[in-house]
Each structure stands twice: as structure tokens, then as C-alpha cells.
C-alpha angles and dihedrals in degrees: 000000000000105000092190092058092049098046096042087057096057115117114272093358117159135188114269109243116246099011126086118229093014133122143192128204135169116195094184134010111279095021116094132175128191129178141176133194119250119243092265090052090227098096137051129222110205133190121195123197129188115194089331107077114155113176094202094051092046091050090052091050094050093046092048091048092052092047090051096039096124091055095045101042104045128067127041103264108130091212123035131182133196111203124222101046111152135174126178114262094016131095096210112129105182138049107228132197133187121206124226105282093041092060128038102203098137100009096120108030101029108023094166091051089047090063093061100036123102116195109228124196142150118262149165126256092237091061096067131064128193111298092247090064091068130074114195087259091051091049093049092048091048092049096046103036108027115021098050090197094185090065102085091181096055130133119228123282103199122223107259131175116186135191119183147155126197119195093200105042091033087223119140149126131266125230133018098280101058124205138288112253141163118260091253089066091053093050092049093051091048090054091048091058088076107114095001107116115202093024126126144180120207121187139180126209130207092275092057092252112149124212129186133200121192132183126219109134093337141352119303119192128198142159138054137129094325098037088254129219123263113273130187111222139181114242096254091051092045093053091049092050091047092050092049092050091059093060103031 
């Protein structure tokens, strides 16, 4: 597989200005793709953008990916981050990459190219947990449903794993690990604890800190970096504490 030969043959592809062995193509208005060869010329780093293409930002991502190729390409973590990425006018703070299997960029039309393509995108530290907290299925779900990597203008969607049981709604999760959800799901389940004795919500942030909220006659909150004591909180205060814990 020669990724350069494949990509350079795409319809309407053009060389990416300012980077050797890099290309840009846009099959339809509003959808832009850019890619660059890795240093070993056997892999491809690709950035997708939907209605948010910024040539300067994409250039910075491709350059950073190539410079950090040895860290991104090797190992078996489905999602990898390199801290310290910065670009003027943006609040992103990591360079992120998804291995084949976590992303599906060329899975259907170019399956051989898919095997050597790493999806590269800007991200936020709070969006990524330790690699051992992701199965391949978790990583794919996170990449497709939560991270929206093709939106180069996006705000952060923090990593969040939730386990809960509600005695009134009968909603809950199966198994000890819980499920990956968006913050809005956590906030809704915390609200639904009201008047549901014996119910709980347990959630884990990107640092691996685990928090728990129980209901008896009101909300009780515990957990965090120091284990934390049990605190009784009003709902508004509880939601604020929960939101802060996802970014801290």
C-alpha cells in the first residue's frame, strides 16, 4: 500500500500549501479533507472538516502529527493525545488521533487505505481518559457520537462514564463499568433522583475520579480526588459541582 499514490489520485485533489507530501480535497461544498504522509511514508494523517475548514489550523495539525508520528502510530491505544497543542484564536489544548478501527474514514471505499490512516483532530484534555478506560467499541462510540472531530469550531464534550439505577423510573445501567454518555444525560439523571429513595448515580471523569450521588430525603454527593466526605446539596449546587468535576 502506497498511501501517497492513492490519495494523490483522488478527484480534484491538490497539493496542500506549505507541507510536503500533503493534499487537500473537497468533494462537496462545506466538506474538506486534508492529509499528510507520516515520516516513514507508510501511514497517513488525515483531518476532516465540515463547515469549519481553517487552512492554518489544519496545517498546524498535520505538521504536529508528523512531528509526533512515533507517539501517535505505535502502541495499541485506540485514541491518543499529545498535550500542549495550541493555535491562535482556538482553545484546543491537545492534538488527538484515532487509530483505524476507532474511525471509519476509508472503511468502505478504500479498505486498504483505511488500515494505514490515522484520524487527526484538535481536542481538549477533559475529553480523553486513560487509554485503558476505552475498549475499541468505546473509542469508536466516543469518536463518532461525542467528539465530533470534523467540527473544528467545537466546544469540549468531556469524557464521562456513568453508572446509575433509579427505583422510580426503572432506568439504569448494566454491568460494573457503566456507559459513556454526554453531560446532558448525567444532569437529567441527577434531576430524576428527586423523590426516588434508594436510587444513585455514579460517574467518572477524564482523570479517573469517581463521584457518587444518592437520594434518601435529598441529594448526597461524595467522591473525588481525595475520596471526599458526604455532602448534602441542593439540586442547583449539585449540578454546578458535577459540571465542574467534568472539566477540572
